[in-house]
mmCIF file as gemmi writes it, N, C-alpha and C atoms, coordinates in Angstrom:
data_model
loop_
_atom_site.group_PDB
_atom_site.id
_atom_site.type_symbol
_atom_site.label_atom_id
_atom_site.label_alt_id
_atom_site.label_comp_id
_atom_site.label_asym_id
_atom_site.label_entity_id
_atom_site.label_seq_id
_atom_site.pdbx_PDB_ins_code
_atom_site.Cartn_x
_atom_site.Cartn_y
_atom_site.Cartn_z
_atom_site.occupancy
_atom_site.B_iso_or_equiv
_atom_site.pdbx_formal_charge
_atom_site.auth_seq_id
_atom_site.auth_asym_id
_atom_site.pdbx_PDB_model_num
ATOM 1 N N . MET Axp A 1 ? 24.673 1.666 24.529 1 0 ? 1 A 1
ATOM 2 C CA . MET Axp A 1 ? 23.548 1.706 23.595 1 0 ? 1 A 1
ATOM 3 C C . MET Axp A 1 ? 23.905 2.526 22.364 1 0 ? 1 A 1
ATOM 4 N N . ARG Axp A 2 ? 23.421 2.054 21.226 1 0 ? 2 A 1
ATOM 5 C CA . ARG Axp A 2 ? 23.682 2.786 19.983 1 0 ? 2 A 1
ATOM 6 C C . ARG Axp A 2 ? 22.803 4.025 19.897 1 0 ? 2 A 1
ATOM 7 N N . LYS Axp A 3 ? 23.34 5.055 19.273 1 0 ? 3 A 1
ATOM 8 C CA . LYS Axp A 3 ? 22.536 6.255 19.031 1 0 ? 3 A 1
ATOM 9 C C . LYS Axp A 3 ? 21.533 5.959 17.93 1 0 ? 3 A 1
ATOM 10 N N . ARG Axp A 4 ? 20.304 6.408 18.15 1 0 ? 4 A 1
ATOM 11 C CA . ARG Axp A 4 ? 19.293 6.238 17.104 1 0 ? 4 A 1
ATOM 12 C C . ARG Axp A 4 ? 19.423 7.36 16.089 1 0 ? 4 A 1
ATOM 13 N N . LYS Axp A 5 ? 19.135 7.024 14.839 1 0 ? 5 A 1
ATOM 14 C CA . LYS Axp A 5 ? 19.135 8.064 13.806 1 0 ? 5 A 1
ATOM 15 C C . LYS Axp A 5 ? 18.022 9.063 14.096 1 0 ? 5 A 1
ATOM 16 N N . PRO Axp A 6 ? 18.247 10.344 13.845 1 0 ? 6 A 1
ATOM 17 C CA . PRO Axp A 6 ? 17.176 11.325 14.066 1 0 ? 6 A 1
ATOM 18 C C . PRO Axp A 6 ? 15.965 11.017 13.184 1 0 ? 6 A 1
ATOM 19 N N . THR Axp A 7 ? 14.79 11.102 13.771 1 0 ? 7 A 1
ATOM 20 C CA . THR Axp A 7 ? 13.585 10.771 13.002 1 0 ? 7 A 1
ATOM 21 C C . THR Axp A 7 ? 13.238 11.911 12.065 1 0 ? 7 A 1
ATOM 22 N N . PRO Axp A 8 ? 12.784 11.589 10.853 1 0 ? 8 A 1
ATOM 23 C CA . PRO Axp A 8 ? 12.362 12.639 9.914 1 0 ? 8 A 1
ATOM 24 C C . PRO Axp A 8 ? 11.167 13.416 10.472 1 0 ? 8 A 1
ATOM 25 N N . PRO Axp A 9 ? 11.056 14.695 10.142 1 0 ? 9 A 1
ATOM 26 C CA . PRO Axp A 9 ? 9.979 15.523 10.708 1 0 ? 9 A 1
ATOM 27 C C . PRO Axp A 9 ? 8.573 14.995 10.441 1 0 ? 9 A 1
ATOM 28 N N . LEU Axp A 10 ? 8.404 14.263 9.332 1 0 ? 10 A 1
ATOM 29 C CA . LEU Axp A 10 ? 7.076 13.723 9.025 1 0 ? 10 A 1
ATOM 30 C C . LEU Axp A 10 ? 6.604 12.743 10.093 1 0 ? 10 A 1
ATOM 31 N N . SER Axp A 11 ? 7.556 11.992 10.664 1 0 ? 11 A 1
ATOM 32 C CA . SER Axp A 11 ? 7.161 11 11.66 1 0 ? 11 A 1
ATOM 33 C C . SER Axp A 11 ? 6.71 11.672 12.958 1 0 ? 11 A 1
ATOM 34 N N . LEU Axp A 12 ? 7.082 12.934 13.15 1 0 ? 12 A 1
ATOM 35 C CA . LEU Axp A 12 ? 6.608 13.653 14.331 1 0 ? 12 A 1
ATOM 36 C C . LEU Axp A 12 ? 5.131 14.021 14.191 1 0 ? 12 A 1
ATOM 37 N N . LEU Axp A 13 ? 4.698 14.274 12.946 1 0 ? 13 A 1
ATOM 38 C CA . LEU Axp A 13 ? 3.292 14.573 12.71 1 0 ? 13 A 1
ATOM 39 C C . LEU Axp A 13 ? 2.437 13.34 12.912 1 0 ? 13 A 1
ATOM 40 N N . ILE Axp A 14 ? 2.991 12.187 12.558 1 0 ? 14 A 1
ATOM 41 C CA . ILE Axp A 14 ? 2.237 10.938 12.651 1 0 ? 14 A 1
ATOM 42 C C . ILE Axp A 14 ? 2.768 10.165 13.853 1 0 ? 14 A 1
ATOM 43 N N . SER Axp A 15 ? 2.191 10.422 15.017 1 0 ? 15 A 1
ATOM 44 C CA . SER Axp A 15 ? 2.716 9.834 16.247 1 0 ? 15 A 1
ATOM 45 C C . SER Axp A 15 ? 1.866 8.673 16.745 1 0 ? 15 A 1
ATOM 46 N N . ASP Axp A 16 ? 0.956 8.201 15.904 1 0 ? 16 A 1
ATOM 47 C CA . ASP Axp A 16 ? 0.105 7.073 16.288 1 0 ? 16 A 1
ATOM 48 C C . ASP Axp A 16 ? 0.956 5.82 16.455 1 0 ? 16 A 1
ATOM 49 N N . THR Axp A 17 ? 0.778 5.105 17.556 1 0 ? 17 A 1
ATOM 50 C CA . THR Axp A 17 ? 1.625 3.949 17.848 1 0 ? 17 A 1
ATOM 51 C C . THR Axp A 17 ? 1.436 2.834 16.825 1 0 ? 17 A 1
ATOM 52 N N . LYS Axp A 18 ? 0.23 2.668 16.306 1 0 ? 18 A 1
ATOM 53 C CA . LYS Axp A 18 ? 0.001 1.628 15.303 1 0 ? 18 A 1
ATOM 54 C C . LYS Axp A 18 ? 0.857 1.888 14.062 1 0 ? 18 A 1
ATOM 55 N N . ILE Axp A 19 ? 0.926 3.156 13.658 1 0 ? 19 A 1
ATOM 56 C CA . ILE Axp A 19 ? 1.712 3.489 12.478 1 0 ? 19 A 1
ATOM 57 C C . ILE Axp A 19 ? 3.204 3.319 12.767 1 0 ? 19 A 1
ATOM 58 N N . GLN Axp A 20 ? 3.628 3.658 13.986 1 0 ? 20 A 1
ATOM 59 C CA . GLN Axp A 20 ? 5.027 3.465 14.371 1 0 ? 20 A 1
ATOM 60 C C . GLN Axp A 20 ? 5.398 1.986 14.301 1 0 ? 20 A 1
ATOM 61 N N . ASN Axp A 21 ? 4.525 1.132 14.827 1 0 ? 21 A 1
ATOM 62 C CA . ASN Axp A 21 ? 4.763 -0.307 14.765 1 0 ? 21 A 1
ATOM 63 C C . ASN Axp A 21 ? 4.802 -0.791 13.329 1 0 ? 21 A 1
ATOM 64 N N . PHE Axp A 22 ? 3.911 -0.246 12.515 1 0 ? 22 A 1
ATOM 65 C CA . PHE Axp A 22 ? 3.865 -0.623 11.107 1 0 ? 22 A 1
ATOM 66 C C . PHE Axp A 22 ? 5.169 -0.255 10.41 1 0 ? 22 A 1
ATOM 67 N N . ASN Axp A 23 ? 5.722 0.916 10.753 1 0 ? 23 A 1
ATOM 68 C CA . ASN Axp A 23 ? 6.995 1.331 10.172 1 0 ? 23 A 1
ATOM 69 C C . ASN Axp A 23 ? 8.114 0.367 10.545 1 0 ? 23 A 1
ATOM 70 N N . ARG Axp A 24 ? 8.136 -0.051 11.809 1 0 ? 24 A 1
ATOM 71 C CA . ARG Axp A 24 ? 9.152 -1.011 12.239 1 0 ? 24 A 1
ATOM 72 C C . ARG Axp A 24 ? 9.027 -2.306 11.442 1 0 ? 24 A 1
ATOM 73 N N . PHE Axp A 25 ? 7.79 -2.777 11.304 1 0 ? 25 A 1
ATOM 74 C CA . PHE Axp A 25 ? 7.501 -3.98 10.539 1 0 ? 25 A 1
ATOM 75 C C . PHE Axp A 25 ? 7.945 -3.82 9.08 1 0 ? 25 A 1
ATOM 76 N N . ALA Axp A 26 ? 7.659 -2.639 8.518 1 0 ? 26 A 1
ATOM 77 C CA . ALA Axp A 26 ? 8.01 -2.371 7.126 1 0 ? 26 A 1
ATOM 78 C C . ALA Axp A 26 ? 9.527 -2.368 6.928 1 0 ? 26 A 1
ATOM 79 N N . LYS Axp A 27 ? 10.256 -1.796 7.867 1 0 ? 27 A 1
ATOM 80 C CA . LYS Axp A 27 ? 11.72 -1.761 7.765 1 0 ? 27 A 1
ATOM 81 C C . LYS Axp A 27 ? 12.31 -3.169 7.817 1 0 ? 27 A 1
ATOM 82 N N . ILE Axp A 28 ? 11.734 -4.019 8.684 1 0 ? 28 A 1
ATOM 83 C CA . ILE Axp A 28 ? 12.196 -5.409 8.758 1 0 ? 28 A 1
ATOM 84 C C . ILE Axp A 28 ? 11.988 -6.097 7.411 1 0 ? 28 A 1
ATOM 85 N N . ILE Axp A 29 ? 10.819 -5.867 6.793 1 0 ? 29 A 1
ATOM 86 C CA . ILE Axp A 29 ? 10.548 -6.472 5.488 1 0 ? 29 A 1
ATOM 87 C C . ILE Axp A 29 ? 11.565 -6.012 4.451 1 0 ? 29 A 1
ATOM 88 N N . TRP Axp A 30 ? 11.859 -4.697 4.449 1 0 ? 30 A 1
ATOM 89 C CA . TRP Axp A 30 ? 12.81 -4.187 3.461 1 0 ? 30 A 1
ATOM 90 C C . TRP Axp A 30 ? 14.2 -4.773 3.677 1 0 ? 30 A 1
ATOM 91 N N . LYS Axp A 31 ? 14.613 -4.938 4.938 1 0 ? 31 A 1
ATOM 92 C CA . LYS Axp A 31 ? 15.917 -5.551 5.211 1 0 ? 31 A 1
ATOM 93 C C . LYS Axp A 31 ? 15.929 -7 4.727 1 0 ? 31 A 1
ATOM 94 N N . LYS Axp A 32 ? 14.844 -7.715 4.983 1 0 ? 32 A 1
ATOM 95 C CA . LYS Axp A 32 ? 14.746 -9.097 4.509 1 0 ? 32 A 1
ATOM 96 C C . LYS Axp A 32 ? 14.774 -9.147 2.987 1 0 ? 32 A 1
ATOM 97 N N . LEU Axp A 33 ? 14.065 -8.214 2.353 1 0 ? 33 A 1
ATOM 98 C CA . LEU Axp A 33 ? 14.019 -8.174 0.897 1 0 ? 33 A 1
ATOM 99 C C . LEU Axp A 33 ? 15.414 -7.946 0.322 1 0 ? 33 A 1
ATOM 100 N N . ALA Axp A 34 ? 16.194 -7.121 1.003 1 0 ? 34 A 1
ATOM 101 C CA . ALA Axp A 34 ? 17.547 -6.818 0.529 1 0 ? 34 A 1
ATOM 102 C C . ALA Axp A 34 ? 18.461 -8.036 0.629 1 0 ? 34 A 1
ATOM 103 N N . THR Axp A 35 ? 18.195 -8.922 1.593 1 0 ? 35 A 1
ATOM 104 C CA . THR Axp A 35 ? 19.072 -10.072 1.787 1 0 ? 35 A 1
ATOM 105 C C . THR Axp A 35 ? 18.495 -11.367 1.226 1 0 ? 35 A 1
ATOM 106 N N . THR Axp A 36 ? 17.296 -11.313 0.65 1 0 ? 36 A 1
ATOM 107 C CA . THR Axp A 36 ? 16.667 -12.533 0.139 1 0 ? 36 A 1
ATOM 108 C C . THR Axp A 36 ? 16.965 -12.712 -1.342 1 0 ? 36 A 1
ATOM 109 N N . ASN Axp A 37 ? 16.769 -13.922 -1.809 1 0 ? 37 A 1
ATOM 110 C CA . ASN Axp A 37 ? 16.947 -14.233 -3.219 1 0 ? 37 A 1
ATOM 111 C C . ASN Axp A 37 ? 15.91 -13.481 -4.044 1 0 ? 37 A 1
ATOM 112 N N . ILE Axp A 38 ? 16.367 -12.772 -5.071 1 0 ? 38 A 1
ATOM 113 C CA . ILE Axp A 38 ? 15.45 -11.96 -5.884 1 0 ? 38 A 1
ATOM 114 C C . ILE Axp A 38 ? 14.64 -12.848 -6.841 1 0 ? 38 A 1
ATOM 115 N N . LEU Axp A 39 ? 14.975 -14.138 -6.92 1 0 ? 39 A 1
ATOM 116 C CA . LEU Axp A 39 ? 14.202 -15.049 -7.754 1 0 ? 39 A 1
ATOM 117 C C . LEU Axp A 39 ? 12.794 -15.276 -7.203 1 0 ? 39 A 1
ATOM 118 N N . GLN Axp A 40 ? 12.558 -14.892 -5.96 1 0 ? 40 A 1
ATOM 119 C CA . GLN Axp A 40 ? 11.217 -15.02 -5.384 1 0 ? 40 A 1
ATOM 120 C C . GLN Axp A 40 ? 10.372 -13.83 -5.836 1 0 ? 40 A 1
ATOM 121 N N . VAL Axp A 41 ? 10.043 -13.834 -7.111 1 0 ? 41 A 1
ATOM 122 C CA . VAL Axp A 41 ? 9.403 -12.662 -7.727 1 0 ? 41 A 1
ATOM 123 C C . VAL Axp A 41 ? 8.029 -12.404 -7.123 1 0 ? 41 A 1
ATOM 124 N N . GLN Axp A 42 ? 7.322 -13.474 -6.785 1 0 ? 42 A 1
ATOM 125 C CA . GLN Axp A 42 ? 5.976 -13.333 -6.217 1 0 ? 42 A 1
ATOM 126 C C . GLN Axp A 42 ? 6.015 -12.458 -4.973 1 0 ? 42 A 1
ATOM 127 N N . ASN Axp A 43 ? 6.963 -12.748 -4.069 1 0 ? 43 A 1
ATOM 128 C CA . ASN Axp A 43 ? 7.077 -11.984 -2.832 1 0 ? 43 A 1
ATOM 129 C C . ASN Axp A 43 ? 7.427 -10.529 -3.112 1 0 ? 43 A 1
ATOM 130 N N . VAL Axp A 44 ? 8.313 -10.301 -4.075 1 0 ? 44 A 1
ATOM 131 C CA . VAL Axp A 44 ? 8.717 -8.934 -4.394 1 0 ? 44 A 1
ATOM 132 C C . VAL Axp A 44 ? 7.519 -8.135 -4.899 1 0 ? 44 A 1
ATOM 133 N N . LYS Axp A 45 ? 6.723 -8.756 -5.777 1 0 ? 45 A 1
ATOM 134 C CA . LYS Axp A 45 ? 5.528 -8.078 -6.287 1 0 ? 45 A 1
ATOM 135 C C . LYS Axp A 45 ? 4.58 -7.719 -5.149 1 0 ? 45 A 1
ATOM 136 N N . LEU Axp A 46 ? 4.379 -8.668 -4.237 1 0 ? 46 A 1
ATOM 137 C CA . LEU Axp A 46 ? 3.493 -8.415 -3.102 1 0 ? 46 A 1
ATOM 138 C C . LEU Axp A 46 ? 4.016 -7.272 -2.244 1 0 ? 46 A 1
ATOM 139 N N . LEU Axp A 47 ? 5.337 -7.24 -2.046 1 0 ? 47 A 1
ATOM 140 C CA . LEU Axp A 47 ? 5.914 -6.17 -1.231 1 0 ? 47 A 1
ATOM 141 C C . LEU Axp A 47 ? 5.74 -4.804 -1.882 1 0 ? 47 A 1
ATOM 142 N N . TYR Axp A 48 ? 5.911 -4.744 -3.205 1 0 ? 48 A 1
ATOM 143 C CA . TYR Axp A 48 ? 5.731 -3.455 -3.866 1 0 ? 48 A 1
ATOM 144 C C . TYR Axp A 48 ? 4.282 -2.989 -3.791 1 0 ? 48 A 1
ATOM 145 N N . ILE Axp A 49 ? 3.343 -3.928 -3.953 1 0 ? 49 A 1
ATOM 146 C CA . ILE Axp A 49 ? 1.928 -3.571 -3.815 1 0 ? 49 A 1
ATOM 147 C C . ILE Axp A 49 ? 1.655 -3.068 -2.4 1 0 ? 49 A 1
ATOM 148 N N . PHE Axp A 50 ? 2.209 -3.793 -1.425 1 0 ? 50 A 1
ATOM 149 C CA . PHE Axp A 50 ? 2.068 -3.433 -0.015 1 0 ? 50 A 1
ATOM 150 C C . PHE Axp A 50 ? 2.578 -2.017 0.254 1 0 ? 50 A 1
ATOM 151 N N . PHE Axp A 51 ? 3.739 -1.671 -0.33 1 0 ? 51 A 1
ATOM 152 C CA . PHE Axp A 51 ? 4.312 -0.359 -0.055 1 0 ? 51 A 1
ATOM 153 C C . PHE Axp A 51 ? 3.626 0.762 -0.813 1 0 ? 51 A 1
ATOM 154 N N . ILE Axp A 52 ? 3.145 0.475 -2.015 1 0 ? 52 A 1
ATOM 155 C CA . ILE Axp A 52 ? 2.365 1.494 -2.731 1 0 ? 52 A 1
ATOM 156 C C . ILE Axp A 52 ? 1.079 1.786 -1.949 1 0 ? 52 A 1
ATOM 157 N N . PHE Axp A 53 ? 0.451 0.729 -1.452 1 0 ? 53 A 1
ATOM 158 C CA . PHE Axp A 53 ? -0.747 0.855 -0.624 1 0 ? 53 A 1
ATOM 159 C C . PHE Axp A 53 ? -0.45 1.703 0.614 1 0 ? 53 A 1
ATOM 160 N N . ARG Axp A 54 ? 0.686 1.42 1.247 1 0 ? 54 A 1
ATOM 161 C CA . ARG Axp A 54 ? 1.112 2.146 2.434 1 0 ? 54 A 1
ATOM 162 C C . ARG Axp A 54 ? 1.338 3.628 2.118 1 0 ? 54 A 1
ATOM 163 N N . LEU Axp A 55 ? 1.969 3.905 0.977 1 0 ? 55 A 1
ATOM 164 C CA . LEU Axp A 55 ? 2.231 5.297 0.61 1 0 ? 55 A 1
ATOM 165 C C . LEU Axp A 55 ? 0.932 6.066 0.386 1 0 ? 55 A 1
ATOM 166 N N . PHE Axp A 56 ? -0.059 5.399 -0.209 1 0 ? 56 A 1
ATOM 167 C CA . PHE Axp A 56 ? -1.331 6.084 -0.43 1 0 ? 56 A 1
ATOM 168 C C . PHE Axp A 56 ? -2.03 6.397 0.888 1 0 ? 56 A 1
ATOM 169 N N . ILE Axp A 57 ? -1.94 5.472 1.834 1 0 ? 57 A 1
ATOM 170 C CA . ILE Axp A 57 ? -2.619 5.696 3.118 1 0 ? 57 A 1
ATOM 171 C C . ILE Axp A 57 ? -1.928 6.798 3.916 1 0 ? 57 A 1
ATOM 172 N N . PHE Axp A 58 ? -0.626 6.673 4.105 1 0 ? 58 A 1
ATOM 173 C CA . PHE Axp A 58 ? 0.073 7.554 5.04 1 0 ? 58 A 1
ATOM 174 C C . PHE Axp A 58 ? 0.741 8.746 4.369 1 0 ? 58 A 1
ATOM 175 N N . GLN Axp A 59 ? 0.742 8.782 3.015 1 0 ? 59 A 1
ATOM 176 C CA . GLN Axp A 59 ? 1.335 9.897 2.283 1 0 ? 59 A 1
ATOM 177 C C . GLN Axp A 59 ? 2.799 10.127 2.672 1 0 ? 59 A 1
ATOM 178 N N . TYR Axp A 60 ? 3.554 9.036 2.781 1 0 ? 60 A 1
ATOM 179 C CA . TYR Axp A 60 ? 4.962 9.156 3.14 1 0 ? 60 A 1
ATOM 180 C C . TYR Axp A 60 ? 5.817 9.375 1.901 1 0 ? 60 A 1
ATOM 181 N N . PRO Axp A 61 ? 6.955 10.052 2.038 1 0 ? 61 A 1
ATOM 182 C CA . PRO Axp A 61 ? 7.894 10.165 0.919 1 0 ? 61 A 1
ATOM 183 C C . PRO Axp A 61 ? 8.498 8.801 0.586 1 0 ? 61 A 1
ATOM 184 N N . LEU Axp A 62 ? 8.815 8.58 -0.669 1 0 ? 62 A 1
ATOM 185 C CA . LEU Axp A 62 ? 9.322 7.282 -1.106 1 0 ? 62 A 1
ATOM 186 C C . LEU Axp A 62 ? 10.649 6.909 -0.462 1 0 ? 62 A 1
ATOM 187 N N . ASN Axp A 63 ? 11.465 7.908 -0.1 1 0 ? 63 A 1
ATOM 188 C CA . ASN Axp A 63 ? 12.802 7.592 0.408 1 0 ? 63 A 1
ATOM 189 C C . ASN Axp A 63 ? 12.799 7.138 1.865 1 0 ? 63 A 1
ATOM 190 N N . LEU Axp A 64 ? 11.636 7.073 2.513 1 0 ? 64 A 1
ATOM 191 C CA . LEU Axp A 64 ? 11.593 6.716 3.926 1 0 ? 64 A 1
ATOM 192 C C . LEU Axp A 64 ? 12.117 5.299 4.165 1 0 ? 64 A 1
ATOM 193 N N . HIS Axp A 65 ? 11.766 4.351 3.261 1 0 ? 65 A 1
ATOM 194 C CA . HIS Axp A 65 ? 12.192 2.966 3.461 1 0 ? 65 A 1
ATOM 195 C C . HIS Axp A 65 ? 13.69 2.792 3.261 1 0 ? 65 A 1
ATOM 196 N N . LEU Axp A 66 ? 14.352 3.741 2.598 1 0 ? 66 A 1
ATOM 197 C CA . LEU Axp A 66 ? 15.795 3.625 2.391 1 0 ? 66 A 1
ATOM 198 C C . LEU Axp A 66 ? 16.576 3.916 3.668 1 0 ? 66 A 1
ATOM 199 N N . LYS Axp A 67 ? 15.927 4.582 4.635 1 0 ? 67 A 1
ATOM 200 C CA . LYS Axp A 67 ? 16.596 4.934 5.886 1 0 ? 67 A 1
ATOM 201 C C . LYS Axp A 67 ? 16.488 3.829 6.919 1 0 ? 67 A 1
ATOM 202 N N . ALA Axp A 68 ? 16.021 2.653 6.513 1 0 ? 68 A 1
ATOM 203 C CA . ALA Axp A 68 ? 15.83 1.547 7.455 1 0 ? 68 A 1
ATOM 204 C C . ALA Axp A 68 ? 17.146 1.117 8.08 1 0 ? 68 A 1
């Protein structure tokens, strides 16, 4: 089994399973976004709105999605 990356301390404060699942979902989206054609501008706009919305709700640091 692969070693998991150590979780940032903020994720220890937010231990709600719904939010954990949401983070997993969000990381999958970011990986897909990185490998998808950037010409799909509509989807990119929606994703940025989605993540700004997410940041306002959970008050996460912006660099969290880079650790996906």
